[in-house]
N, C-alpha and C positions, 0 to 999 in steps of 0.2 A: 427522243420526239427528232422528226425528218425535217432535212435542210429546206430554210427559208429563200427563195428566191428573190435577191432586189429585183432584179429589172421585170417590169409585168410582162413586157413583149418576149423573154427569152423562154423557150420552152426548158422544161427541170428535166434534169438528166434521170435517164431510163432506170425505171425505179423508186426515184425519187419523187412525193410527191408532198402537198399541204394539206393540213388537215386543221379544218377550219371550227370550232366552237366557242361559245359565249366565255370571257373571260369568266366570267361567276361562278359556271358548272365546275369549270376548268383548274380553280380553285378550290373550291368546295371541295371534288372528290381528291384532289390531293392531299387537303388537311384532313378529310377524312380517316385517308389510309395514315396518315402520320398519326391521328388520333386515337385510332382502334391501335397502332402496334404501339405506341406508351401505355396504352391500357390493360394489355391483355402480356406483352412483353416485355413489363418493366418495371409500373408503377403497382399495381397491384398484386398481390399474393393469390394463389391458391387456395379457396378451402380445405380439399383435402390432404391436402402436404403444407399449408402453410408457407410455400416457400415462393419468392420471388424467381424469373426466372437466374439470375446472375448466382444465387443461395444455391440455387437446387445443382445447375454446372459446376461451381465451386466443390459442392459435395461428391459429386459426381467423379469428376475428377479428379479428387484425392482417393477416392476407391478405386479407382483404376491405376492409380501410384501405387495400390496396397498400403495407405497410411491408418494404418489400424491403431486403436485407442491402446492397443500394449504393445505396439511395435515401433516402430524408427521415428526420429524426426527427421523432415527435408523442409531446404528452403523454401520459403514464401514464395523465391523467385521466380524458382520450378514452378510451382503451383501455378502460381499464379499465370505462367507463361504458357502452361499448360492449356488452362481451362482458355484462357482467350485465343489461342492459335487453334485449338479442336471443336471450342463451342459456343463460345461470345466472342468476337471479334469487336469490343467496344473500348478497349485501354485500358492498359495490365495496372495504371494508377486507380480507377473505379473498382476494379475486381479484388486489388488486394485493398482498399478501404473496407470494402461489403465483406472481406475475407477479415481482415482486423477486425471488425465489430462484432463479428461472432465468435470471436474469441474472449472480449470482454466480458467480462462477470458482471461489472457494474453497469454492462448496459443491456447483455440478454439476460432471461431471466437459466435458460438450460443451454451455456454455450454448447455449439458445435464444432467448434475447433479449438485446437488444445494446442496452447501458442506457449514458445519456448522464444525470451527476448522480450523486448521493449514495446508492447502492444498497447501505449497509451496508459492513463489513466485517471481518475475522478477528476483532478485541477482540469483537465482537459486538453494535457500534452497528449500531440500528433506520434504516435506509432512509429518508429525506427521504420529507417525503407525498406526492403523486402529484400534486400541481399545480408539484411544483421540477422533478420529473423529468422525461424522456423517454425513448422506446427504439424499434426497429423488430427485425424479425427477425434472425437471424443467417444463414450460407449455410447452416450445420446445421439452423437450423427448415426450411427452402426443401426440403432435402433428405427431410423428412418427409411434403411437401407434392405431392413431384412425382408430377403425374400425377392428382390430386385431379379435374382437369375433363376427365379421358378418363372419366370412370365406372370409376373403379378400386374405388371402392368405395361402399356405400350410404349413403344420406342419408335421415334422419327430418326430421320435424316438430320444431320447437324447444318450448317450453314453452305458448308461445301459439297456435300452428299461425298465426304468422303468414310464418314462415321455414322452413327445412331446413337443417340441420347433418349432418355426416359424422359417423356412427357409428366410425368408426377413421379414421388418417389411412395414406394407403398408403407407411409409412415404409420407404425406400432399405438401412436397417442397423436391428440390434435392439435399438433404444434403451431398452428396459425394460434390456437387462446393461451398455451403454452409459455409460446415467444414473443407474443404480440409481432404488430408490423407497423408499418410508416411510409407514408409515400404520397407524392402526390403528381397524378395522372393532368389530361388535360379535360378541365370540365368537372374533374372530381378529385376526391381525394381519400386517404383511410388513415385511419390512425384507430390501433386496437391494444390494449394494452395487457401487459404479459400476466400467467394466472399460472396455479399450483399445480403440475400434470395429477396429484394424487386425489382432488378435489372433482378437477376436468373427468378421471377415470370413475367416480361416484355418480359425476350427472348422468356419464354416460350409459351405464348399466343402471341407472334410474328411468333413462329412456328405453331401452331395452326391454325392462321388467312393464313401463308403462307409456307405449309408445305417443299416447295423446296428453300426455302429460304437461298441467301450464306452464307457462315461463315462471311464473311465481315459484313453482315448487323445486326450481332448479338451484334460486339463493339459498334451498336450504344443504346445497351439496358447494356449490361454487358462492361464497357470503362475498367475493369482491375480488379485483383485480389483486394478486402478489407480486410487487415487483422487485427486482432485485437487490435495490440499496433499501429495500427495506420502507420503513417509515410508517407513517400511521392514518389510515384513510380517515377523514371526520364527515363524509357525506352523510347522510338523512337515506336508512335502508328504503324508504318507500321512491327516493329520486336513484339510487341505484337499481329499484325495479325497472323503472321508468327506462332507462336507460338500456337497461340490457334485453325490453321487452319491444323496444324499437329501432335499436343497434345505433340510439345517436343519443348520446348525454355525456356530463361530467362528471370528474371527482376530486375532492378537495383533498390536498394531500399535505401532511404537514411532516415536520422533522420529529424525532426521537430524543426526546431531552430528558435530564434528572438534575436535580438540586444534589450540590456537593458541597457538604460543607466542611469550611474553614477551623481556625482556630481564631478564639476572641471573638466568638458569634458572626465570625462572614459570613459568607457562600459564594459561590458564583455557580452558576450553569452549563455546564455538558452536554454538547450536540453530539449523539453518537451516531446517528441515521439522520442524511440529508434527503429532500424528495428527487424522485427517479428524472434522467437527466438536465440536472442542474448542476455544474461546475462549483467546483467545492469554491477555487482560488475566488469565481467572480463572484461568489454568494459570499465571502469573507470581505473583497472590496466592498459589492456594494453594504455589509454593513458597517464594515469602518466608514464609507461615506455618511452615514447616516450619522455617525459621531461625529462625524467632523463640520458637518450641518446644524450638527443640533438638533435635527428631528426627534432622535429619540435623546431627549435631554437625562433619562436616569439611566442611559447605558454608558458604561465607562470606558470599556476598553473591550478587544476582539483578540485572540488566538487561536492560531493554529499548532495545535502538540499533536496532529495525526502521523500515524506512523503508518501499518498495514492495516488497522481499522482504522475510524474517523473516531476524531478527538477535536470539539471546537469548543474554545472556551469563550462566554462572555460574563464577564464581569459588571455587578451593578455600579454605580454611583453613590449609592449606601445601602447600608444593610437593610436597613429599613424600608426598601423598595419590595413590594410583592411580586413573586418571580412569574407569579400567571398574567399578573399588568403586563412586566415586562415583555413577554413571550407574545402577550395580545397585542403589544404594538409592535414587535416584531414579524407578525404573522401579517401584521398587514402593510407594512413598508417594506418587506422584504421577499426574498424566494425560500425565507425558509417555509412558506408554504405557499404551494401553488395548486393551479387548478389542470387538471389532465382530462383533454378531451378526448371523447369516447365516439368514432364512426366507422362502425364496422360495414365497408365497403367492400367487399373482397368476389372474387370470382367464382358462381358459387357451383358451377359446371366444368370449371376451367375456361369459359370461351366468356360468358354473361356477367357483368358487375354488376352487382345487388347490393343494397344496403340491408342484411342480414341479421334478426334478434339470435340472440345466444342460442338457443333452442335449432334455429333454423340451420345455423352453424354445427353444431353438435351432431345434428340431423345427416348432413353432408357426410362428415367423417364416417358412420357408422355406415350409413350407404356405402362408401366407400370402402368401408373397411369389409362387409359382406362380398363386393364387389372383386376385392383381391382375395377372400379368401376362397370363392370360388374359382379361381383363376388358380391359384394357386393348387387347388385341390385336383379339376383338372389336369392341369400341368402332372401333379404325383402321378394322376391314374396313368397316364399315358408311359412315365418311367415304370413304371411297376408293370402295366403291360406290356413294353418292352424287354425288361426284365426276366416275367414271367416265360417270354418266350423263348428266353435264352438259356433258364433253366429246364424246362422239357428240353430240350436239345440235348443239353449236359445228360440228363437222363434215360434217353431214349441211348446216348452215347456208351454211358456206362453201362446199360443191360444188354446192349450189344456191340459189347467192350473188342473181343477179339476179330471181329469184322472189321470196325474201323479201324484198328489199328494194321490191319494187315490191307488195307485200300492204303493209309496214309504212306504206308512204308513200298508198294509196288507199283500205285498208280501212276501213271505220269501226269495225271489232273486231279487230285486228290479230292478238289475241290464241285468238281464238277460231276464225280463220281459219287461223292456223299451224298448230290442233290438229287441224282437219280437213283439210286437204292431206296427200293422199297423195305422199310425197316420192321421184321415182326419184332416182337417183344420177348425175349427169351425170360422165360416164365423159371426156368429152373434157375437164376441166378438171383431168384430171390431170397432174401434175408430171413431169418428165422428169429434174430432181434425183437423182443415184444414193442421195442417203439418203431419200429419201423414199418410203413403202411406202404406199399407199393402203389402206380401211381393205376392208372384205369385208362390207358391208350387202345386207338383200336390196334386192330390185329395187324395192319397197316399202316405206316406212316411215312411221311417224308417230308425232310428235314427243308427249313425254309434258308435263305442265301445269309441270314443275322444267324442265324442258329449252326451254321456250317463256318462262319467266319470266325465264333466265339468258340468252336470245338477246335478247329485246325488253332488257334491263338493261347489254347488251353498248356497250361503246362505239366508237365508229367510228375511232378509230384502230387499234383492231383487226384491222380487215377487212384489213392489212397481209397480204404473201403471205409472211414472216416469223412472224406469228405463227401462219397454218396449221400450218409447220412446227413450233413450238414445243408446238402442240394435240398434233397425233402423236406427239412427241418427250416430251410427260409421260404421254400415254395408255401408251406401251408402257411406260415405268417404274410408273405406278401398274398394269399389269398382272404386272409383273414382284415390284410387290411383294405384291401382292395372293396371288400364288403361294406366295409364301415365308411367308404368314400361315397358309394354307392348311394349309401343312407342318407351320405352328410348333403348331397347334391341334390335329392328332391324331398329332403325334409328341412322346411326355413325353420323350424322351431330348433333341428338340428346346429342349423348355422348359429342361429343367434345364442343358442345356448356356448358355441365354442369362440363366438367375438366375445361373448362374458368370460370365457377362461380367460383369454388373451387379455383383456382390459385387467383383469384382477391379478396375472402377473404381472402385467405394466406397473400396475399400481403399487406392487411389492417390492419391485426394483428400485423405483423411482420415487417411495415413499420415504415417510420421514428416516427411515436406515441409511437411505441416500444420503451422502453429501452433497449439502444442500439443498436437501429435500423436503424440510420442514418449512411451514408456511414461516413469512418472512415477515411480509405487512401486517398490520393490525388493526382491528376496525372500532374505533370509539366513536360515541357520541362527541360532538364537539362542544368542549366546554365554555362558550361563546364569555369572556370576558367585555363585562359593561365597558361602558365608553368612557376615561377618565378622564376629565381636561386637564390640561395641561399644567394650571396652576394648584392640582392639586399633589403633583409631586416632586412640586418645588417650596424649599423651607419661605413662608413667608416674612421678609426682613425690609424696614424700610430704606428707602436710596434717594438721591436725589440725583437727577437727571441734569446732566448740564451740555449743550450743544452749543457751540459757538456759528461765529457767522460765515467760515469757511468749514462749515459742516464735521466740525472734529467732534465726537461724542463720549461721555463717560458717564461714570455713574459714582458718586459719591455715595460712600456709607453715611446710613441714619438720614435725618431729616436736620439739613444743617439751615444756618438763618440766609435766605433768598439772596441777602443786600449784602453780605458778603464777600468780599474780593477775591478774587480766583487768579490762577497764574493761564494766561494761554499763551501763545506760540507769538512772534513778532509779526504785526500787521493785523493779529486776528481780535477779536472782542467777543464777549457774550450774546448770544440773540434768545435759545430758549432755556431757563432754568427752571424747574418747579418739584416738586415732592411728589414722589410715588414706592412702589412696593415692588418687591421682586416678584409678583408673582401677575403685575400687569402684565398688560401688553400694550405697548407703543404702534401708532399711523404716523405716518408719516405723508404730506399731500406736496407732490412733485410740482413745480410749473409745467411739466408735460400731460398733467391732468390724471397718471398715474397714483393710486396710492400703495404704501410697501407697511408691512406690519413687521415688528421688534419686538422680541421677548427682550423684558427688562431685566433678566436673570441670565441673560448672554453679555448685557454690555460690558467692556473693558472697565475695569476698576479706576478708581479716583487718583491712584498715586500719580499718574504721568497725566497726559497730558489727552491720553484718551486712542481712540481708532477715527480715522475714517468715515463717514457713514456710508457714503459710498462702495465701500470695501464690504460692511454686510449685506447691503440691496444694490440692485443693479438699474442707480440712478446714474440717467447719460451725463455726462460732463456738462452739455450745452444748458440742463434743465435744474432751477433752482427748488431748495426747499419752501414750500410757501407756507408749510406749516408743521410741528411735530406736537400731539398730546397724546392723551394715556386712552385708552380705548372704552367706552361706558357702552356697555350693549342696551339694544333698545333707545337707545338717544337717536337721532334725525341732526343731518346736518345739511346746511346751505352750501353748496359747488357753485362760483362765478367763474366767468371767465373774463380776460381784458375787452373782448369785445362787447361786453355784457348782459350773456347769455348765459342762465342757468337754470339751476332747477332743486328739488331738494331729494336727498336721498340716505334710506335706514343705515347708521352706522355698520350693521351686522352685516351690509350688501358688501359695507369694501374693504373686506378682511381680506387680506392676501396669502396664499397658501406656499405661494414659492416666494425667490430673491427677485422676480421681474416684475413684481406687481401686479397690481389689480386696474385694468382701464378704467375709471368714472365716465371725467371728463373728457370729451372728445373734443380736441381743438386741432387745428390747422394753420398753416403757414404761420405768420409772425404771432399769432393769435396763441397769449398764455393764460395757464389758470392762476387765478388772484387772487380767488379769495374760498374759505372754507372756514366754517362759524357754528358751532350746536345753537339750533333754532330752538330759540329761549323766548314764547312770546308768539302775540299774535300779529304780528303788523314787521315788515320787511323797510332797511330803508338804504338808498341806493345812494351815492354820489359819486361822480363823473371828475375825469380831471378838469373840466370846463367850472366845476364846485357849485353844479346844479344837484340837489337834494330831493331825491322822490319817493314820496311813502305810500308802501300802499300793503295790503294784508296778505299774510300768508298762503290760505287758502289759495288764490289765482296762481300759488306756482303748482307745476304738477310733482308728484314724486316717482322718480324712475330709478333704477340699477344702472343705466348707464345712457350716455347719449350727450346731444349738444346741448339741449335743455332749448328754454322759453326766453324772449327777451327780457330783461330784466327794468331796459332802461335807453332810450332810444339821445344820440348823439349827433349833431352834426360833425367836430371835429372832436378826436382824442378817442380816448372810451373809459372803460369805468374804474375809478380808482378805488373803491371800498365798499363793503355791502353791511349791513348786520342785522339782528333780529332784537325785536323787544316788547316789552307790552304798551300798546297802543296808551292807554286808558294812564300808564304813571309816565308817561312821555318819554324823548329821546334824547339822551345821554354821552357826553364827547368828553376830553380830558382838551382843555386850552391849554397855551403855551406853558403858561406857569404852572403845572400839572394837577392843578384843581379840576373839580368836577362837575361838569354846565348841565343843565338840564332846562330843556325846551317842552311845554307842558302844550302849546297850543301849535296844534301839525296842521289847522287846516289850511294853510297856504301850500303845502306841500304833500299833501293825500291827496293822489289819484289812481288813475288805472296803470295797470302794470305795463311798459314798454312806454311810458308818457315821458317827458325831455324834464319835467323838476324844472325846478326855481332856484333863484340863488342860494347857498346857506347862510343859515343865521347869523347874524354878527356873533365872533369870539369863536366862529368855527374853525380849527386849526389852518394851517396854509398848506400842511402835507397833505387835506385833505383825507384823515384815516379817523375813524369816530374810535379807536384805542391806541 
């Protein structure tokens, strides 16, 4: 960009000017340039060879280093260094990471790099540094390069113009679908799963036979992805067909597992294959966390016994647990089941990004293979024409051998003399062998420069009579091959037949007889496990829940006498004590307005003092426990704050799924949640700190799932003390200071509309302003 002159009165130096353009246009043009560069040269693969530029350059650099699949290994640092210096100036770390991934058999279905050393593992460990590892190409990578030296593809200058690199590799198989690809560009992304080469070749052969085949028929040959880590695809066939037809969709992928029987009727589950792109170490950590938090209470332990193969052990808590139920819970709560997204966004012609169907991708590959075939055929014809020209010169020399030798021996410039000479054919030297067919050149023939150079470079021992026969035989064979190539170039049917033969050979090479060629991922129908309630998995036993004033909770075995004296920590005393069962769920209502859910089966035993409730749920230290009770489905609760606001909430709506609880009653500032009581009756009684009581009907309260609520009672000073519900016709009851139940049936004096002030409490009402 031109220099900017600070002084507007100063004349800019000669040759230096200012370029003024709107900022919006300047930024737009530059960002568009960056976006196109990212899309075309970094993130999206080419539909023809299925490679991104970095992978293509790595393979080509290894080919230039002659790292054949049956040859020597070379330090990875040398490979990445040559790739960076000659073709890909983007940092050796990024190049080595890309190369290491091509060598990982758990990440790539058909590895293109044969690595020696530590190239990472399925646990997520990184490869060793490039100076410690060695690599060479695999047989699969060589199949991508076959024909590269036969003018099969175009070449372009590298980044500094010193060398040339291929625009695309002449792949013998649809590598885009065979190995898949993933990338994020600007405004678009791609994610293509790997597939089986043999199945892809069958699909291509079907497209050759039936060019207008429907997308659905391709599923007869390619039923779904084939991941390197195996697993089981449980996606319905109609969803798979839709994904391949539109180029967008997803696949549900599960681990492969089996039940292993142990002694005494016990058993364990063995996971032998995990989903694609799932790190085994993190998977086991996640399952261990499920055990720790008791989200899967029927799972007792997880162990990793893997060596070269995957072997993850899952131990049930009881031998009576149904394995299908256990795995169903793990599928829902861990990465033993994942969803792999399909987004087949590729460079269909090497330039234009497009979301393609499977048929479009295979069609692009076949059209490319036709182009490669034509270019290789024309290149071969050129080689044949050159060789025929040389052979013709050799034959002329053999038929005029004495003259040729004389010129070479005595002429000062034999090359010019041989080119000036008009050669007649010496028919007297025609041989009589039955297999000899002499050529029919013109009576007078001159030699070209190419022919003369070949004659002068010919060895003396090639002047044998047998060599003359070999030349004639080679000429005949080349003429026959050239005629076949001419027919091939003119007949499209012959072209597709030749491509079909190549695909059949590729299928045989990389099919089931090839190491790792057989399909690894199975396709099954999802055995949907019905939702089993947690209570059905826990032995139903009676317990007594005890919670102290300081929040220490425990579960005593059996239903003990609720008046029995129990031991507590010094300065502590009982607060909640009730009978329950191990299958019950407990609800804790905090003064912060949040509900927390506990499983009675997970409470600590009653031999000690228990454990702090705040360690089981995320109840803040500044929040107090307002109430603790057993969850009863379909019951309704009245919740209210110290400010006198409240509402009715269905009890099913307050169940929390996490330790952090569920916010139900919104409170702010100094306001605290004060009341949580079941709705039992048609009337509500509210008493304030001013000892005024107000009675109104329950139907005046809204039923909400969360909120601040509405005003229950109005106060000039203080706030709400307590609230309860009751049957209006039966009267309002409370406990007097002596512990006796008193009932007030005549309530007209205290009955009014919601949000009223109320009247002073009846005679004998407790001094603590509590109904219970």
